[in-house]
N, CA, C, O and the ligand as a Tripos MOL2 file, in Angstrom:
@<TRIPOS>MOLECULE
protein
  245   243    62     0     0
PROTEIN
NO_CHARGES

@<TRIPOS>ATOM
      1 N           0.9210   -0.9940    0.2060 N.3       1 MET1
      2 CA         -0.0350   -0.0460    0.1050 C.3       1 MET1
      3 C           0.9110    1.2780   -0.1230 C.2       1 MET1
      4 O           0.8040    2.0530   -1.0730 O.2       1 MET1
      5 N           1.8390    1.3690    0.9260 N.am      2 ALA2
      6 CA          2.7580    2.4860    0.6700 C.3       2 ALA2
      7 C           3.3500    2.7190   -0.3910 C.2       2 ALA2
      8 O           3.4740    3.8540   -0.8530 O.2       2 ALA2
      9 N           3.8500    1.5440   -0.9870 N.am      3 PHE3
     10 CA          4.5500    1.5110   -2.3130 C.3       3 PHE3
     11 C           3.5040    2.3450   -3.4000 C.2       3 PHE3
     12 O           3.9880    3.1780   -4.1660 O.2       3 PHE3
     13 N           2.1830    2.0800   -3.4010 N.am      4 ILE4
     14 CA          1.4130    2.5990   -4.4750 C.3       4 ILE4
     15 C           1.5210    4.1320   -4.0360 C.2       4 ILE4
     16 O           1.7100    5.0480   -4.8380 O.2       4 ILE4
     17 N           1.3830    4.2810   -2.7240 N.am      5 ILE5
     18 CA          1.2650    5.9420   -2.5120 C.3       5 ILE5
     19 C           2.4970    6.6430   -3.1250 C.2       5 ILE5
     20 O           2.4670    7.5710   -3.9330 O.2       5 ILE5
     21 N           3.6430    6.0100   -2.5770 N.am      6 PHE6
     22 CA          4.9120    6.5930   -3.0830 C.3       6 PHE6
     23 C           4.8500    6.6780   -4.6270 C.2       6 PHE6
     24 O           5.2550    7.7480   -5.0810 O.2       6 PHE6
     25 N           4.4230    5.7580   -5.5200 N.am      7 LEU7
     26 CA          4.4360    6.0290   -6.8980 C.3       7 LEU7
     27 C           3.5520    7.1530   -7.2270 C.2       7 LEU7
     28 O           3.8990    8.0300   -8.0180 O.2       7 LEU7
     29 N           2.3370    7.1400   -6.5900 N.am      8 LEU8
     30 CA          1.3670    8.2110   -6.8070 C.3       8 LEU8
     31 C           2.0770    9.6830   -6.7600 C.2       8 LEU8
     32 O           1.9440   10.5260   -7.6470 O.2       8 LEU8
     33 N           2.8200    9.8380   -5.6280 N.am      9 MET9
     34 CA          3.3350   10.9020   -5.2990 C.3       9 MET9
     35 C           4.4150   11.4670   -6.0860 C.2       9 MET9
     36 O           4.6510   12.6690   -6.2020 O.2       9 MET9
     37 N           5.2360   10.2320   -6.7730 N.am     10 LYS10
     38 CA          6.1320   10.5010   -7.6880 C.3      10 LYS10
     39 C           5.5370   11.0740   -8.8940 C.2      10 LYS10
     40 O           6.0070   12.1250   -9.3300 O.2      10 LYS10
     41 N           4.5250   10.4860   -9.5010 N.am     11 GLY11
     42 CA          3.8590   10.9640  -10.5480 C.3      11 GLY11
     43 C           3.2490   12.2030  -10.6370 C.2      11 GLY11
     44 O           3.1080   12.7590  -11.7260 O.2      11 GLY11
     45 N           2.8110   12.7710   -9.4170 N.am     12 ILE12
     46 CA          2.3790   13.9720   -9.2540 C.3      12 ILE12
     47 C           3.3280   14.8880   -9.2370 C.2      12 ILE12
     48 O           3.1990   15.9730   -9.8050 O.2      12 ILE12
     49 N           4.4340   14.5150   -8.5430 N.am     13 ASN13
     50 CA          5.7380   15.4620   -8.6070 C.3      13 ASN13
     51 C           6.2980   15.6860  -10.2850 C.2      13 ASN13
     52 O           6.7440   16.7450  -10.7260 O.2      13 ASN13
     53 N           6.1580   14.5340  -10.9740 N.am     14 LYS14
     54 CA          6.5990   14.6410  -12.2670 C.3      14 LYS14
     55 C           5.9150   15.5390  -13.1020 C.2      14 LYS14
     56 O           6.4780   16.3360  -13.8530 O.2      14 LYS14
     57 N           4.5550   15.3940  -12.9570 N.am     15 LEU15
     58 CA          3.4420   16.3850  -13.5600 C.3      15 LEU15
     59 C           3.8060   17.8420  -13.2390 C.2      15 LEU15
     60 O           3.9980   18.6530  -14.1450 O.2      15 LEU15
     61 N           3.8940   18.1510  -11.9970 N.am     16 ASN16
     62 CA          4.0610   19.3020  -11.5680 C.3      16 ASN16
     63 C           5.3290   20.1490  -12.2900 C.2      16 ASN16
     64 O           5.2450   21.2700  -12.7910 O.2      16 ASN16
     65 N           6.4320   19.3650  -12.2070 N.am     17 SER17
     66 CA          7.5860   19.6280  -12.6630 C.3      17 SER17
     67 C           7.7710   20.1100  -14.1650 C.2      17 SER17
     68 O           8.4780   21.0190  -14.6020 O.2      17 SER17
     69 N           6.8340   19.1330  -14.8960 N.am     18 VAL18
     70 CA          6.6860   19.1230  -16.2020 C.3      18 VAL18
     71 C           6.0910   20.4660  -16.6020 C.2      18 VAL18
     72 O           6.6110   21.1920  -17.4490 O.2      18 VAL18
     73 N           4.7810   20.8030  -15.8330 N.am     19 GLY19
     74 CA          3.8280   21.9850  -16.0100 C.3      19 GLY19
     75 C           4.9090   23.3410  -15.7730 C.2      19 GLY19
     76 O           4.8060   24.3240  -16.5070 O.2      19 GLY19
     77 N           5.8220   23.2870  -14.8030 N.am     20 LYS20
     78 CA          6.4590   24.3730  -14.5420 C.3      20 LYS20
     79 C           7.5270   24.6270  -15.6760 C.2      20 LYS20
     80 O           7.8740   25.7720  -15.9660 O.2      20 LYS20
     81 N           7.9750   23.6330  -16.2340 N.am     21 LYS21
     82 CA          9.0520   23.8300  -17.3790 C.3      21 LYS21
     83 C           8.3660   24.2960  -18.6620 C.2      21 LYS21
     84 O           9.0130   24.9150  -19.5070 O.2      21 LYS21
     85 N           7.0170   24.0030  -18.8340 N.am     22 GLU22
     86 CA          6.3780   24.4330  -20.1470 C.3      22 GLU22
     87 C           6.1880   25.8410  -19.6450 C.2      22 GLU22
     88 O           6.5980   26.6810  -20.4460 O.2      22 GLU22
     89 N           5.7070   26.2920  -18.6010 N.am     23 GLU23
     90 CA          5.3600   27.6610  -18.1390 C.3      23 GLU23
     91 C           6.5750   28.5590  -18.4580 C.2      23 GLU23
     92 O           6.4080   29.6630  -18.9760 O.2      23 GLU23
     93 N           7.8220   28.0700  -18.1410 N.am     24 LYS24
     94 CA          8.9550   28.8610  -18.2310 C.3      24 LYS24
     95 C           9.5150   29.0270  -19.7280 C.2      24 LYS24
     96 O          10.1530   30.0240  -20.0660 O.2      24 LYS24
     97 N           9.2190   27.9590  -20.6000 N.am     25 LYS25
     98 CA          9.4390   27.9900  -22.1030 C.3      25 LYS25
     99 C           8.5100   29.0830  -22.6150 C.2      25 LYS25
    100 O           8.9440   29.9670  -23.3550 O.2      25 LYS25
    101 N           7.4640   29.0420  -22.2970 N.am     26 GLU26
    102 CA          6.4380   29.9500  -22.7480 C.3      26 GLU26
    103 C           6.7960   31.2840  -22.4840 C.2      26 GLU26
    104 O           6.7180   32.1230  -23.3810 O.2      26 GLU26
    105 N           7.2350   31.6140  -21.1940 N.am     27 GLU27
    106 CA          7.6110   32.9790  -20.6550 C.3      27 GLU27
    107 C           8.9500   33.4380  -21.5700 C.2      27 GLU27
    108 O           9.0470   34.6210  -21.8960 O.2      27 GLU27
    109 N           9.8130   32.6230  -21.9090 N.am     28 VAL28
    110 CA         10.9250   32.9500  -22.5020 C.3      28 VAL28
    111 C          10.7850   33.1120  -24.2060 C.2      28 VAL28
    112 O          11.5550   33.7610  -24.9140 O.2      28 VAL28
    113 N           9.7090   32.4190  -24.6150 N.am     29 ALA29
    114 CA          9.6460   32.2100  -26.0320 C.3      29 ALA29
    115 C           8.8100   33.6230  -26.5450 C.2      29 ALA29
    116 O           8.7850   33.8820  -27.7490 O.2      29 ALA29
    117 N           8.1760   34.4550  -25.6240 N.am     30 THR30
    118 CA          7.5210   35.5310  -26.3200 C.3      30 THR30
    119 C           8.1870   36.7060  -26.5270 C.2      30 THR30
    120 O           7.6550   37.5700  -27.2240 O.2      30 THR30
    121 N           9.3170   36.8910  -26.0140 N.am     31 THR31
    122 CA         10.1470   38.0960  -26.1540 C.3      31 THR31
    123 C          11.5530   37.7740  -26.5290 C.2      31 THR31
    124 O          11.9530   36.6540  -26.2100 O.2      31 THR31
    125 N          12.3570   38.5690  -27.1490 N.am     32 LYS32
    126 CA         13.6100   38.3230  -27.3730 C.3      32 LYS32
    127 C          14.3270   39.6340  -27.5080 C.2      32 LYS32
    128 O          13.7060   40.6650  -27.7680 O.2      32 LYS32
    129 N          15.7610   39.6040  -27.3180 N.am     33 LYS33
    130 CA         16.3830   40.9570  -27.6500 C.3      33 LYS33
    131 C          16.9220   41.0300  -28.9290 C.2      33 LYS33
    132 O          17.4090   40.0950  -29.5650 O.2      33 LYS33
    133 N          16.7890   42.3890  -29.3330 N.am     34 CYS34
    134 CA         17.3650   42.5270  -30.5110 C.3      34 CYS34
    135 C          18.7460   42.7870  -30.5000 C.2      34 CYS34
    136 O          19.2740   43.6700  -29.8240 O.2      34 CYS34
    137 N          19.4330   41.8670  -31.3930 N.am     35 PRO35
    138 CA         20.9460   41.9680  -31.5530 C.3      35 PRO35
    139 C          21.6340   43.1580  -31.5930 C.2      35 PRO35
    140 O          22.7510   43.2360  -31.0810 O.2      35 PRO35
    141 N          21.0470   44.2090  -32.2020 N.am     36 TYR36
    142 CA         21.6830   45.3000  -32.6000 C.3      36 TYR36
    143 C          21.4710   46.3480  -31.5450 C.2      36 TYR36
    144 O          22.5170   46.9120  -31.2230 O.2      36 TYR36
    145 N          20.3840   46.7570  -30.9220 N.am     37 CYS37
    146 CA         20.1030   47.7540  -30.1070 C.3      37 CYS37
    147 C          19.6620   47.2190  -28.7610 C.2      37 CYS37
    148 O          19.4340   48.0270  -27.8600 O.2      37 CYS37
    149 N          19.4970   45.6780  -28.5160 N.am     38 LEU38
    150 CA         19.3260   45.1470  -27.3340 C.3      38 LEU38
    151 C          17.8910   45.6550  -26.4820 C.2      38 LEU38
    152 O          17.7170   45.6940  -25.2640 O.2      38 LEU38
    153 N          17.1040   45.9620  -27.4090 N.am     39 SER39
    154 CA         15.9370   46.2910  -26.9710 C.3      39 SER39
    155 C          14.8700   45.0900  -26.8850 C.2      39 SER39
    156 O          14.9120   44.3150  -27.8410 O.2      39 SER39
    157 N          13.9780   44.8360  -25.9430 N.am     40 VAL40
    158 CA         13.1730   43.7320  -25.9210 C.3      40 VAL40
    159 C          12.0650   43.7940  -26.8900 C.2      40 VAL40
    160 O          11.2140   44.6820  -26.8370 O.2      40 VAL40
    161 N          12.0690   42.7770  -27.8510 N.am     41 ILE41
    162 CA         10.9160   43.0040  -28.9790 C.3      41 ILE41
    163 C          10.2500   41.3190  -29.0170 C.2      41 ILE41
    164 O          10.8000   40.3160  -28.5610 O.2      41 ILE41
    165 N           8.9710   41.4020  -29.6780 N.am     42 ASP42
    166 CA          8.4920   40.2990  -30.0480 C.3      42 ASP42
    167 C           9.2820   39.0970  -30.5610 C.2      42 ASP42
    168 O          10.1140   39.3230  -31.4400 O.2      42 ASP42
    169 N           9.1340   37.9240  -30.1480 N.am     43 ILE43
    170 CA          9.8060   36.7990  -30.6040 C.3      43 ILE43
    171 C           9.6790   36.5600  -32.0760 C.2      43 ILE43
    172 O          10.5210   35.9240  -32.7100 O.2      43 ILE43
    173 N           8.6210   37.0770  -32.5930 N.am     44 LYS44
    174 CA          8.0550   36.7920  -33.9730 C.3      44 LYS44
    175 C           8.5160   37.6650  -34.9880 C.2      44 LYS44
    176 O           8.4680   37.4150  -36.1920 O.2      44 LYS44
    177 N           9.0950   38.9990  -34.3170 N.am     45 ALA45
    178 CA          9.5160   40.0730  -35.2720 C.3      45 ALA45
    179 C          10.9230   39.3890  -36.0430 C.2      45 ALA45
    180 O          11.7890   38.6180  -35.6310 O.2      45 ALA45
    181 N          10.6650   40.1540  -37.5190 N.am     46 THR46
    182 CA         11.7040   40.0530  -38.1100 C.3      46 THR46
    183 C          12.5160   41.2280  -38.5190 C.2      46 THR46
    184 O          13.5060   41.2870  -39.2490 O.2      46 THR46
    185 N          11.9160   42.0800  -37.9270 N.am     47 ARG47
    186 CA         12.4000   43.7230  -38.1130 C.3      47 ARG47
    187 C          12.1680   44.3830  -36.6620 C.2      47 ARG47
    188 O          11.0800   44.4700  -36.0930 O.2      47 ARG47
    189 N          13.3540   44.8070  -36.2040 N.am     48 CYS48
    190 CA         13.2440   45.5500  -34.8410 C.3      48 CYS48
    191 C          12.5520   46.8610  -34.8920 C.2      48 CYS48
    192 O          12.9420   47.6930  -35.7120 O.2      48 CYS48
    193 N          11.4890   47.1480  -34.0390 N.am     49 PRO49
    194 CA         10.7940   48.3140  -34.2380 C.3      49 PRO49
    195 C          11.5130   49.5090  -33.7650 C.2      49 PRO49
    196 O          11.1630   50.6230  -34.1550 O.2      49 PRO49
    197 N          12.5810   49.3340  -32.8770 N.am     50 HIS50
    198 CA         13.2970   50.2710  -32.4990 C.3      50 HIS50
    199 C          14.6440   50.7470  -33.1010 C.2      50 HIS50
    200 O          15.0920   51.8480  -32.7800 O.2      50 HIS50
    201 N          15.1950   50.0620  -33.8320 N.am     51 CYS51
    202 CA         16.1060   50.3860  -34.6640 C.3      51 CYS51
    203 C          16.1190   49.9240  -36.2160 C.2      51 CYS51
    204 O          17.0720   50.0620  -36.9830 O.2      51 CYS51
    205 N          14.8610   49.3470  -36.5200 N.am     52 THR52
    206 CA         14.5090   49.0050  -37.7980 C.3      52 THR52
    207 C          15.4320   48.2060  -38.4950 C.2      52 THR52
    208 O          15.4480   48.2580  -39.7250 O.2      52 THR52
    209 N          16.3200   47.3640  -37.7870 N.am     53 SER53
    210 CA         17.0310   46.2120  -38.2030 C.3      53 SER53
    211 C          16.4960   45.1400  -38.5570 C.2      53 SER53
    212 O          15.5230   44.6460  -37.9870 O.2      53 SER53
    213 N          17.1140   44.6290  -39.6100 N.am     54 ASP54
    214 CA         16.3310   43.0630  -40.1460 C.3      54 ASP54
    215 C          17.0410   42.1730  -39.0480 C.2      54 ASP54
    216 O          18.2180   42.3660  -38.7430 O.2      54 ASP54
    217 N          16.2510   41.1750  -38.4650 N.am     55 ILE55
    218 CA         16.8690   40.2640  -37.5020 C.3      55 ILE55
    219 C          16.5710   38.7960  -38.1610 C.2      55 ILE55
    220 O          15.4560   38.4140  -38.5170 O.2      55 ILE55
    221 N          17.7010   38.1010  -38.2480 N.am     56 ASN56
    222 CA         17.6650   36.7560  -38.8280 C.3      56 ASN56
    223 C          17.0590   35.8310  -37.9540 C.2      56 ASN56
    224 O          17.5030   35.6590  -36.8190 O.2      56 ASN56
    225 N          15.7950   35.0410  -38.5150 N.am     57 LEU57
    226 CA         15.0930   34.3520  -37.7810 C.3      57 LEU57
    227 C          15.8780   33.2900  -37.1810 C.2      57 LEU57
    228 O          15.3270   32.8800  -36.1600 O.2      57 LEU57
    229 N          16.8650   32.7530  -37.4220 N.am     58 GLN58
    230 CA         17.8620   31.8960  -36.7550 C.3      58 GLN58
    231 C          18.2260   32.2280  -35.3870 C.2      58 GLN58
    232 O          18.7100   31.4070  -34.6070 O.2      58 GLN58
    233 N          17.9670   33.5360  -35.0880 N.am     59 GLU59
    234 CA         18.6150   33.9680  -33.8820 C.3      59 GLU59
    235 C          17.6190   33.5590  -32.6690 C.2      59 GLU59
    236 O          17.9830   33.5520  -31.4930 O.2      59 GLU59
    237 N          16.3330   33.2250  -33.1020 N.am     60 ILE60
    238 CA         15.3000   32.6960  -32.2740 C.3      60 ILE60
    239 C          15.7530   31.7600  -31.3610 C.2      60 ILE60
    240 O          15.3270   31.7810  -30.2060 O.2      60 ILE60
    241 N          16.7370   30.7650  -31.8130 N.am     61 LYS61
    242 CA         17.0340   29.6550  -30.9360 C.3      61 LYS61
    243 C          17.6490   30.1520  -29.6550 C.2      61 LYS61
    244 O          17.9740   29.3530  -28.7760 O.2      61 LYS61
    245 ZN         17.1120   47.0880  -32.5900 Zn       62 ZN62
@<TRIPOS>BOND
     1     1     2 1
     2     2     3 1
     3     3     4 2
     4     3     5 am
     5     5     6 1
     6     6     7 1
     7     7     8 2
     8     7     9 am
     9     9    10 1
    10    10    11 1
    11    11    12 2
    12    11    13 am
    13    13    14 1
    14    14    15 1
    15    15    16 2
    16    15    17 am
    17    17    18 1
    18    18    19 1
    19    19    20 2
    20    19    21 am
    21    21    22 1
    22    22    23 1
    23    23    24 2
    24    23    25 am
    25    25    26 1
    26    26    27 1
    27    27    28 2
    28    27    29 am
    29    29    30 1
    30    30    31 1
    31    31    32 2
    32    31    33 am
    33    33    34 1
    34    34    35 1
    35    35    36 2
    36    35    37 am
    37    37    38 1
    38    38    39 1
    39    39    40 2
    40    39    41 am
    41    41    42 1
    42    42    43 1
    43    43    44 2
    44    43    45 am
    45    45    46 1
    46    46    47 1
    47    47    48 2
    48    47    49 am
    49    49    50 1
    50    50    51 1
    51    51    52 2
    52    51    53 am
    53    53    54 1
    54    54    55 1
    55    55    56 2
    56    55    57 am
    57    57    58 1
    58    58    59 1
    59    59    60 2
    60    59    61 am
    61    61    62 1
    62    62    63 1
    63    63    64 2
    64    63    65 am
    65    65    66 1
    66    66    67 1
    67    67    68 2
    68    67    69 am
    69    69    70 1
    70    70    71 1
    71    71    72 2
    72    71    73 am
    73    73    74 1
    74    74    75 1
    75    75    76 2
    76    75    77 am
    77    77    78 1
    78    78    79 1
    79    79    80 2
    80    79    81 am
    81    81    82 1
    82    82    83 1
    83    83    84 2
    84    83    85 am
    85    85    86 1
    86    86    87 1
    87    87    88 2
    88    87    89 am
    89    89    90 1
    90    90    91 1
    91    91    92 2
    92    91    93 am
    93    93    94 1
    94    94    95 1
    95    95    96 2
    96    95    97 am
    97    97    98 1
    98    98    99 1
    99    99   100 2
   100    99   101 am
   101   101   102 1
   102   102   103 1
   103   103   104 2
   104   103   105 am
   105   105   106 1
   106   106   107 1
   107   107   108 2
   108   107   109 am
   109   109   110 1
   110   110   111 1
   111   111   112 2
   112   111   113 am
   113   113   114 1
   114   114   115 1
   115   115   116 2
   116   115   117 am
   117   117   118 1
   118   118   119 1
   119   119   120 2
   120   119   121 am
   121   121   122 1
   122   122   123 1
   123   123   124 2
   124   123   125 am
   125   125   126 1
   126   126   127 1
   127   127   128 2
   128   127   129 am
   129   129   130 1
   130   130   131 1
   131   131   132 2
   132   131   133 am
   133   133   134 1
   134   134   135 1
   135   135   136 2
   136   135   137 am
   137   137   138 1
   138   138   139 1
   139   139   140 2
   140   139   141 am
   141   141   142 1
   142   142   143 1
   143   143   144 2
   144   143   145 am
   145   145   146 1
   146   146   147 1
   147   147   148 2
   148   147   149 am
   149   149   150 1
   150   150   151 1
   151   151   152 2
   152   151   153 am
   153   153   154 1
   154   154   155 1
   155   155   156 2
   156   155   157 am
   157   157   158 1
   158   158   159 1
   159   159   160 2
   160   159   161 am
   161   161   162 1
   162   162   163 1
   163   163   164 2
   164   163   165 am
   165   165   166 1
   166   166   167 1
   167   167   168 2
   168   167   169 am
   169   169   170 1
   170   170   171 1
   171   171   172 2
   172   171   173 am
   173   173   174 1
   174   174   175 1
   175   175   176 2
   176   175   177 am
   177   177   178 1
   178   178   179 1
   179   179   180 2
   180   179   181 am
   181   181   182 1
   182   182   183 1
   183   183   184 2
   184   183   185 am
   185   185   186 1
   186   186   187 1
   187   187   188 2
   188   187   189 am
   189   189   190 1
   190   190   191 1
   191   191   192 2
   192   191   193 am
   193   193   194 1
   194   194   195 1
   195   195   196 2
   196   195   197 am
   197   197   198 1
   198   198   199 1
   199   199   200 2
   200   199   201 am
   201   201   202 1
   202   202   203 1
   203   203   204 2
   204   203   205 am
   205   205   206 1
   206   206   207 1
   207   207   208 2
   208   207   209 am
   209   209   210 1
   210   210   211 1
   211   211   212 2
   212   211   213 am
   213   213   214 1
   214   214   215 1
   215   215   216 2
   216   215   217 am
   217   217   218 1
   218   218   219 1
   219   219   220 2
   220   219   221 am
   221   221   222 1
   222   222   223 1
   223   223   224 2
   224   223   225 am
   225   225   226 1
   226   226   227 1
   227   227   228 2
   228   227   229 am
   229   229   230 1
   230   230   231 1
   231   231   232 2
   232   231   233 am
   233   233   234 1
   234   234   235 1
   235   235   236 2
   236   235   237 am
   237   237   238 1
   238   238   239 1
   239   239   240 2
   240   239   241 am
   241   241   242 1
   242   242   243 1
   243   243   244 2
@<TRIPOS>SUBSTRUCTURE
     1 MET1         2 RESIDUE 1 A MET
     2 ALA2         6 RESIDUE 1 A ALA
     3 PHE3        10 RESIDUE 1 A PHE
     4 ILE4        14 RESIDUE 1 A ILE
     5 ILE5        18 RESIDUE 1 A ILE
     6 PHE6        22 RESIDUE 1 A PHE
     7 LEU7        26 RESIDUE 1 A LEU
     8 LEU8        30 RESIDUE 1 A LEU
     9 MET9        34 RESIDUE 1 A MET
    10 LYS10       38 RESIDUE 1 A LYS
    11 GLY11       42 RESIDUE 1 A GLY
    12 ILE12       46 RESIDUE 1 A ILE
    13 ASN13       50 RESIDUE 1 A ASN
    14 LYS14       54 RESIDUE 1 A LYS
    15 LEU15       58 RESIDUE 1 A LEU
    16 ASN16       62 RESIDUE 1 A ASN
    17 SER17       66 RESIDUE 1 A SER
    18 VAL18       70 RESIDUE 1 A VAL
    19 GLY19       74 RESIDUE 1 A GLY
    20 LYS20       78 RESIDUE 1 A LYS
    21 LYS21       82 RESIDUE 1 A LYS
    22 GLU22       86 RESIDUE 1 A GLU
    23 GLU23       90 RESIDUE 1 A GLU
    24 LYS24       94 RESIDUE 1 A LYS
    25 LYS25       98 RESIDUE 1 A LYS
    26 GLU26      102 RESIDUE 1 A GLU
    27 GLU27      106 RESIDUE 1 A GLU
    28 VAL28      110 RESIDUE 1 A VAL
    29 ALA29      114 RESIDUE 1 A ALA
    30 THR30      118 RESIDUE 1 A THR
    31 THR31      122 RESIDUE 1 A THR
    32 LYS32      126 RESIDUE 1 A LYS
    33 LYS33      130 RESIDUE 1 A LYS
    34 CYS34      134 RESIDUE 1 A CYS
    35 PRO35      138 RESIDUE 1 A PRO
    36 TYR36      142 RESIDUE 1 A TYR
    37 CYS37      146 RESIDUE 1 A CYS
    38 LEU38      150 RESIDUE 1 A LEU
    39 SER39      154 RESIDUE 1 A SER
    40 VAL40      158 RESIDUE 1 A VAL
    41 ILE41      162 RESIDUE 1 A ILE
    42 ASP42      166 RESIDUE 1 A ASP
    43 ILE43      170 RESIDUE 1 A ILE
    44 LYS44      174 RESIDUE 1 A LYS
    45 ALA45      178 RESIDUE 1 A ALA
    46 THR46      182 RESIDUE 1 A THR
    47 ARG47      186 RESIDUE 1 A ARG
    48 CYS48      190 RESIDUE 1 A CYS
    49 PRO49      194 RESIDUE 1 A PRO
    50 HIS50      198 RESIDUE 1 A HIS
    51 CYS51      202 RESIDUE 1 A CYS
    52 THR52      206 RESIDUE 1 A THR
    53 SER53      210 RESIDUE 1 A SER
    54 ASP54      214 RESIDUE 1 A ASP
    55 ILE55      218 RESIDUE 1 A ILE
    56 ASN56      222 RESIDUE 1 A ASN
    57 LEU57      226 RESIDUE 1 A LEU
    58 GLN58      230 RESIDUE 1 A GLN
    59 GLU59      234 RESIDUE 1 A GLU
    60 ILE60      238 RESIDUE 1 A ILE
    61 LYS61      242 RESIDUE 1 A LYS
    62 ZN62       245 GROUP 0 **** ****
């Protein structure tokens, strides 16, 4: 019986940590820094709204 509870707790902990990781990823993925003027801009932007520089899409990684 105790073993089953242990497994349940382990599973819940795993789910919690996965959820936290996904939240963090989303947070990071919404914005990026312009490599030219270091302004925070939308992650999907291909052109910086502050200095109008073209931003290579490969920078998103
Ligand atoms: Zn810029």
